[in-house]
C-alpha positions, 0 to 999 in steps of 0.5 A: 703885336707880341709875335712881331716884337719876338720876330724883330728881336730874333733878327736884330743884332744882339745887344750883347755878344760874348765870344770865346771869353777867358778871364783869369784872376790877376793881371790880364797878361798872366797865364797863372791866375785862376780861371774865372771864365773859360771860353764862354759864348753868349748873346743877349737879344735887344729888349731882353732881360737875362738872369745869370745863375750858378753855384758860388764861384761859377763866374756870374759876377765876373761875367757881369763885370766883363759886360759892364766894362769893369774887367777885360777878358784875357782872351776873346771878344765882348761887344755891347751894342757893337762896341767894346764896353771897357772903352765906350759902351753905354752901360748902367751898373748896380751898385757902382752906378747909383751913388747916393748923397745924404743931403738930397731928397729922393726926388732930387737924387733921381733928377740928378742921375737923369740930368747927368746922363742928358745929352750923352744918350739918345734914349730917354729914361723913365720920368721921375714920377714913373720911377718913384711909382715903380720903386714904391717911393712915391710917398718918400719923394721929399725925404732926405736920403739920410733919413731913409730906412734900409728898404727905401735906400735899396729901392732908390739905388735901383731907381737911380740905376735906371734913371739915366736911360742907359740902353743896357743895365747890368745888376750883380745879385741885387736881391741877395739879402735885400729888404722886403719889396726890393725884388718887386721893385726891381721886377717892375723897373726891369719890365718898364726898361724892357718895354722901352726897348732896353736890355738887362742882365741880372745875376740871380744868385746861387740856387738857394737864393732862387728858392726865396720869394725875392728870387722868384720875384726877380726871375718872373721878370726875366725872359731867359736864364743862363746857367754857369758852372765853373766859368762855362755856360751850361745852358740858356733857356727859359726857366720852364725849359731848364726845369723840363731839361734838368729836373724833369723827375722832381726832387726829393728831401730825405731825413736820415738818422745815420750821418755816414749813410746820408753822406753815402746816399748824397754821393751817389746822386748828382747834385745832392747836398746834405746838412745836419738838422738836429740829430738827423741829416737832411739829404736834398736831391734836385732830380732823381727818377723813381727807379734810381731812388729805389736803387740808391736807398735799397738796404738803407736802415737809417732812413727816417722820412722821405718827401717828394716835391715838384721840381723848381728852377733851383733844383734844375740849377743844382742838377745842371751844375752837379760836380759828379755829372757832365752835363751834355744836351741830347742831340735833338734838344735845342732849347737849352743851347747857348 
């Protein structure tokens, strides 16, 4: 059955298609604004959950705004279910979609969002009981919104976004700074949405967010991960394939007593970062071959401690988006192509 579903997804028209999209800041007619998206091409299959990640300023929020119809591209085409999302595509967005009203209960809030969409969509969303369960809100169904704590309110916003049965859901960094349990609820809602045939695009955040428990919970529910760098798509593949492609050697964390020596080390290794830790400077290298590491540290006198670790998706994103290295796929490597 799983194989049959995969084959159907591969041959069916894409749910979302982005072709040669450019976006500049400022009015769409200007040619002087900063480039936010630069000739981006991306397709998302029907029934797929895609995470979009990148460093700060990579363009993830801009891409999600274009997909939801909140922004129009300067050039290029965007189609959601075959239609222009700015005109008529049926997309639910977080957080804009899920406004909450203090005088309603949790159950009334979900019923309201479901009823507002009744008759507008051929697809029916999950019923209220299921949404309450998926968002861990069953025990709060009769609680007024104004009496919810921060975590319950976040999970209610998520559940309300999925309540109307929109075939496409777009969430912009829903787990950044979230309360405990929010990412787990989102992962459950995404899995249910996908099982019902829905499609979702979620901004997974910056590399440091991917290293948190919440980031890992979210990524576990995603089929593929798209990596952006300065408005361009670097690669799109499963998390495991991205790690295998960009961080195959594993990462290194080093403590260095001399800040200048630490800065010099970081400058020679693509994707490396450094920061002060007390009297020492910590250098984090996302991927480096053993012989390259030995060469880079030869002659260093201030190296205090070195720890090697297995590569993570955050390492792969840092390596793929490194400013000091142009990322080119090997001719025989098709797994990470857009």
